C-alpha positions in Angstrom: -39.7 20.3 15.0 -36.9 22.3 16.6 -36.1 23.8 20.0 -36.6 27.6 19.9 -35.4 28.4 23.4 -34.3 26.7 26.6 -34.4 27.8 30.2 -32.6 26.1 33.1 -32.9 26.7 36.8 -30.8 24.9 39.4 -29.8 22.3 36.8 -26.4 20.6 37.4 -23.9 23.5 37.5 -26.3 26.2 36.3 -28.1 28.7 38.5 -30.4 30.2 35.9 -29.8 30.6 32.1 -32.0 31.3 29.1 -30.9 30.5 25.6 -32.4 31.3 22.2 -31.9 29.1 19.1 -32.8 28.9 15.5 -33.4 25.9 13.2 -29.8 25.7 12.1 -26.9 24.0 13.9 -25.8 25.3 17.3 -22.2 25.1 18.5 -21.3 24.9 22.2 -17.6 25.6 22.8 -15.7 25.2 26.0 -13.1 23.3 27.9 -14.0 20.0 29.4 -15.8 20.2 32.7 -17.5 23.5 32.1 -21.0 22.2 31.4 -21.4 21.7 27.7 -22.7 18.2 28.2 -25.1 19.4 30.9 -26.8 21.6 28.3 -27.2 18.7 25.8 -28.5 16.6 28.7 -31.1 19.3 29.4 -32.3 19.3 25.8 -32.5 15.5 25.9 -34.5 15.7 29.2 -36.9 18.1 27.6 -37.3 15.6 24.8 -37.5 12.3 26.7 -38.1 13.1 30.3 -34.9 11.3 31.4 -31.1 11.8 31.5 -28.9 9.8 29.2 -26.2 9.9 31.9 -27.8 8.9 35.2 -30.8 7.1 36.6 -30.7 9.2 39.7 -32.7 12.4 39.4 -31.1 14.0 42.5 -27.8 14.2 40.6 -29.4 16.7 38.2 -30.2 19.2 40.9 -27.6 21.9 41.6 -25.9 21.3 44.9 -27.7 22.9 47.8 -31.0 23.3 46.0 -34.1 21.1 46.3 -35.4 21.1 42.7 -34.6 22.0 39.1 -36.7 23.5 36.4 -36.4 23.0 32.6 -38.5 25.0 30.2 -38.4 24.9 26.4 -40.4 26.1 23.5 -40.8 23.6 20.6 -41.7 24.9 17.2 -42.9 22.9 14.1 -40.8 23.1 11.0 -43.3 25.5 9.3 -43.6 27.5 12.5 -47.4 27.0 12.7 -47.4 25.0 15.9 -45.7 25.8 19.2 -45.5 23.8 22.4 -44.2 24.9 25.8 -42.7 22.0 27.8 -42.0 22.5 31.5 -40.4 20.0 33.8 -39.9 20.6 37.5 -38.2 17.8 39.4 -37.2 17.6 43.1 -35.6 15.3 45.6 -37.0 11.7 46.1 -37.9 11.5 42.3 -40.8 13.9 42.5 -41.6 15.4 39.1 -44.2 17.7 37.5 -44.6 17.9 33.8 -46.6 20.6 32.0 -47.3 20.9 28.2 -48.8 24.2 27.1 -49.7 24.9 30.8 -51.5 21.6 31.3 -50.1 19.0 33.7 -49.3 15.6 32.2 -49.3 12.4 34.3 -47.0 10.3 32.0 -43.8 11.0 30.1 -45.4 9.2 27.1 -47.7 12.2 26.8 -44.9 14.5 25.6 -41.8 12.5 24.5 -42.8 12.5 20.8 -43.2 16.3 20.7 -39.5 16.9 20.4 -37.8 13.6 19.4 -34.1 13.7 19.8 -31.1 11.5 19.1 -28.0 11.9 21.1 -24.5 10.9 20.0 -22.1 10.5 22.9 -18.8 8.8 23.6 -20.7 6.6 26.0 -22.5 5.1 23.0 -19.6 2.6 22.9 -21.5 0.9 25.8 -24.2 -0.1 23.3 -21.6 -2.2 21.6 -19.2 -3.2 24.3 -21.3 -3.4 27.5 -23.7 -6.0 28.8 -27.0 -6.9 26.9 -29.0 -4.5 29.0 -27.5 -1.6 27.2 -28.6 -2.9 23.8 -32.1 -3.7 25.1 -32.3 -0.2 26.5 -31.3 1.2 23.1 -34.0 -0.7 21.3 -36.7 0.1 23.9 -35.8 3.8 24.0 -36.6 4.0 20.3 -39.9 2.0 20.6 -41.0 4.2 23.5 -40.8 7.3 21.2 -42.4 5.8 18.1 -45.1 3.6 19.8 -47.0 5.2 22.7 -48.2 2.0 24.2 -44.8 0.3 24.3 -43.8 1.8 27.7 -46.9 0.5 29.4 -46.5 -3.0 27.8 -42.9 -3.2 29.1 -44.0 -2.0 32.5 -46.7 -4.7 32.7 -44.1 -7.3 31.7 -41.7 -6.2 34.4 -44.4 -6.4 37.0 -45.4 -9.9 36.0 -41.8 -11.0 35.8 -41.2 -9.7 39.4 -44.2 -11.7 40.6 -43.1 -14.9 38.9 -39.6 -14.5 40.3 -41.1 -13.9 43.8 -43.0 -17.1 43.5 -39.9 -19.0 42.4 -38.1 -17.7 45.5 -40.9 -18.5 47.9 -41.3 -22.1 46.5 -37.8 -22.9 48.0 -37.1 -25.3 45.2 -40.4 -27.2 45.4 -43.7 -26.1 43.9 -47.0 -27.1 45.6 -50.3 -27.4 43.7 -51.2 -23.9 44.7 -47.9 -22.6 43.4 -48.5 -24.4 40.0 -51.9 -22.8 39.6 -50.5 -19.4 40.3 -47.5 -20.1 38.1 -49.7 -21.0 35.1 -51.4 -17.5 35.3 -48.1 -15.7 35.5 -46.7 -17.7 32.6 -49.8 -16.9 30.5 -49.4 -13.2 31.1 -45.6 -13.2 30.8 -46.0 -14.7 27.4 -48.7 -12.3 26.4 -46.7 -9.2 27.1 -43.2 -10.6 26.5 -44.1 -11.9 23.1 -45.3 -8.4 22.1 -42.0 -6.9 23.3 -39.9 -9.4 21.3 -42.1 -9.0 18.2 -41.8 -5.2 18.2 -38.0 -5.3 18.8 -37.7 -7.8 15.9 -39.7 -5.5 13.6 -37.4 -2.7 14.6 -34.2 -4.6 13.9 -35.5 -5.9 10.6 -36.4 -2.3 9.6 -32.8 -1.0 10.1 -30.8 -3.9 8.7 -30.3 -2.5 5.3 -29.6 1.0 6.5 -27.2 -0.2 9.2 -25.2 -2.1 6.6 -25.2 0.9 4.3 -23.9 3.3 7.0 -21.2 0.8 8.1 -20.2 0.4 4.5 -19.9 4.1 4.0 -17.6 4.4 7.0 -15.7 1.2 6.5 -15.1 0.4 2.8 -15.4 -3.3 2.0 -17.0 -4.1 5.3 -19.6 -6.9 5.5 -21.7 -5.9 8.5 -24.6 -7.7 10.1 -27.1 -7.2 12.9 -29.7 -9.6 14.3 -31.8 -10.3 17.3 -30.7 -12.8 19.8 -33.3 -14.6 22.0 -32.7 -15.5 25.6 -33.0 -19.2 24.9 -30.6 -18.8 22.0 -28.0 -17.0 24.2 -28.1 -19.8 26.7 -28.1 -22.6 24.1 -31.3 -23.9 25.8 -33.1 -24.3 22.5 -31.3 -26.8 20.3 -31.4 -25.8 16.7 -32.4 -22.2 17.3 -31.4 -20.1 14.3 -31.9 -16.5 15.0 -35.1 -14.8 14.1 -36.0 -16.9 11.0 -38.7 -19.0 12.6 -40.7 -16.0 13.5 -40.5 -13.9 10.4 -43.2 -14.4 7.7 -43.0 -13.2 4.1 -43.1 -9.4 4.2 -46.1 -7.2 3.3 -46.3 -5.1 0.2 -44.4 -2.3 2.1 -41.5 -4.6 2.7 -41.9 -4.5 6.4 -41.2 -7.6 8.5 -44.3 -9.6 9.5 -43.8 -11.4 12.8 -45.4 -14.8 13.4 -46.6 -13.9 16.9 -48.5 -17.2 17.4 -45.3 -19.2 16.8 -43.3 -16.8 19.0 -45.7 -17.2 21.8 -45.7 -21.0 21.5 -41.9 -21.2 21.7 -41.7 -18.7 24.6 -44.4 -20.7 26.6 -42.5 -23.9 25.9 -39.2 -22.4 27.1 -40.9 -21.3 30.4 -42.2 -24.8 31.0 -39.0 -26.6 30.1 -36.8 -24.3 32.1 -38.9 -24.5 35.2 -36.6 -26.8 37.1 -33.6 -24.6 36.5 -35.6 -21.5 37.2 -36.4 -22.9 40.7 -32.7 -23.5 41.3 -31.8 -20.0 40.1 -34.9 -18.5 41.7 -35.2 -16.3 38.6 -36.8 -16.6 35.1 -34.2 -17.4 32.4 -36.4 -17.0 29.2 -37.9 -13.8 28.0 -37.2 -10.4 26.5 -35.5 -9.2 29.7 -32.5 -11.4 28.8 -32.5 -10.9 25.0 -29.7 -9.2 23.0 -28.7 -8.1 19.6 -25.5 -9.3 17.8 -23.5 -7.0 15.5 -20.9 -8.6 13.3 -18.3 -7.7 10.7 -17.4 -10.4 8.3 -19.4 -12.8 10.3 -17.4 -12.1 13.5 -18.9 -10.6 16.6 -17.7 -6.9 16.7 -17.9 -6.9 20.5 -15.2 -9.5 20.8 -13.2 -9.1 17.6 -13.7 -5.5 16.4 -11.3 -2.7 17.1 -12.4 0.2 19.1 -12.6 2.3 16.0 -14.9 -0.3 14.3 -17.0 -0.4 17.5 -17.4 3.3 17.5 -18.4 3.3 13.9 -21.0 0.7 14.7 -22.4 2.8 17.5 -22.6 5.9 15.2 -24.3 3.8 12.5 -26.9 2.6 15.1 -27.7 6.2 16.0 -28.0 7.1 12.3 -30.5 4.3 12.0 -32.4 5.7 15.0 -32.7 9.0 13.2 -34.3 7.4 10.2 -36.7 5.3 12.2 -38.0 8.3 14.1 -38.2 10.4 11.0 -40.2 7.7 9.1 -42.4 6.8 12.1 -43.3 10.3 13.3 -42.9 12.2 10.0 -40.8 14.8 11.7 -37.1 15.5 12.0 -35.5 14.7 15.4 -33.1 17.1 17.0 -29.6 15.8 17.0 -27.2 16.2 20.0 -23.5 15.5 19.2 -21.6 15.4 22.5 -18.0 15.7 21.5 -18.4 12.8 19.0 -16.8 14.4 16.0 -13.5 14.7 17.9 -13.6 10.9 18.4 -13.4 10.3 14.7 -10.7 10.8 12.1 -11.2 13.6 9.6 -12.5 11.4 6.8 -15.2 10.0 9.1 -16.0 13.4 10.6 -16.8 14.6 7.1 -19.0 11.6 6.4 -21.0 12.1 9.6 -21.3 15.8 9.0 -22.4 15.1 5.4 -25.3 12.9 6.7 -26.6 15.5 9.1 -25.6 18.8 7.5 -28.5 21.2 6.9 -31.2 18.5 7.5 -31.7 18.7 11.3 -31.4 21.2 14.1 -28.1 19.9 15.6 -26.3 20.8 18.8 -22.6 20.2 18.6 -20.2 20.4 21.6 -16.4 20.7 21.3 -13.4 21.8 23.2 -11.5 22.4 19.9 -12.8 24.4 17.0 -9.8 23.8 14.9 -11.2 21.0 12.7 -14.8 22.5 12.3 -14.1 24.8 9.4 -13.2 21.8 7.1 -16.6 20.2 7.9 -18.6 23.1 6.3 -21.3 23.0 8.9 -23.5 26.2 8.9 -23.8 27.1 12.6 -26.6 29.5 13.1 -25.4 30.4 16.5 -22.3 29.7 18.7 -22.0 29.8 22.4 -19.0 29.9 24.8 -19.4 27.8 27.9 -17.1 28.9 30.7 -17.3 29.1 34.5 -21.0 28.1 34.6 -21.9 30.9 32.2 -23.1 30.6 28.6 -22.3 33.5 26.3 -23.3 34.0 22.7 -20.4 34.3 20.3 -20.2 36.2 17.0 -20.4 34.1 13.8 
């Protein structure tokens, strides 16, 4: 799939622009602050129904306006299928989504039409920030490749909120009526939470080899690792916990990880029961996928604490490269790549390595304020645009 055209109305700094693209790479050139990232954000929004920069929809609407419109035509690789995606969003989080002229109620109805992967300087947050960033990274992939994952996660969040509300109302002491209600919440929390953990585990297992390979390409001699961290393991509440090993059964003939969901549910349920006293004190649930994490290491040491910023940036790029492969394998289509000034963050050798991975294989949008280093990367840009003073102008090749 690739994006054939894009129209923006009242989006960020743009009044109204229409752009035409081809399947090849697209270069967006301009000084910082002129709106290059806003264009990539618009492509990402057409793909996912959300911004990668803010949770507040009102921030996307041009100042003084009451709504924005995004419209894009998506074409299959062989050109036989076309889809028109239109998103109109207003103040107070109102949103209307149409695909081929038909209104869609849920974002999951269209987010796999044009899968995208965005590389951004903010990707360092995946490595350096709190666990919520890493959980969001995993979940954003699963929402694209598994249509029911979003609803499972939403159900879990609702049940978690109800359990926490009960813990707060109990005021440190549970009555018999509380206990009966708590049992029902625990049962459903385990049901949905176990499924979230299992799918995340499958995802991490599926990228381990590729992640190590990408890290090794960028950092010669590196011994990288990535593994899933359970909430009870983070808090040292489960003595003897040893990562994901207890829950992974011998793989299938395809080599994919097989998760022991029954054992996972058993341990999760036990943690909820054993942590109840502390949960009442905290008035919040300590165990569950809402507090899980992933650990990335180099030479056995946590890259978050002991890695240099350069190593952390390479780890973030490697995770994005794994995301590309997961989407490609799961959906049998090439995602659109969005490189937001990422190449300038790397030295020349690593720029060439990244360019070599993506070159000629995907429709790729690249933003930069400096074109000086691009010729050495041998990227065939099918079109180039100058972004200046809220205007986007096509440049000669």
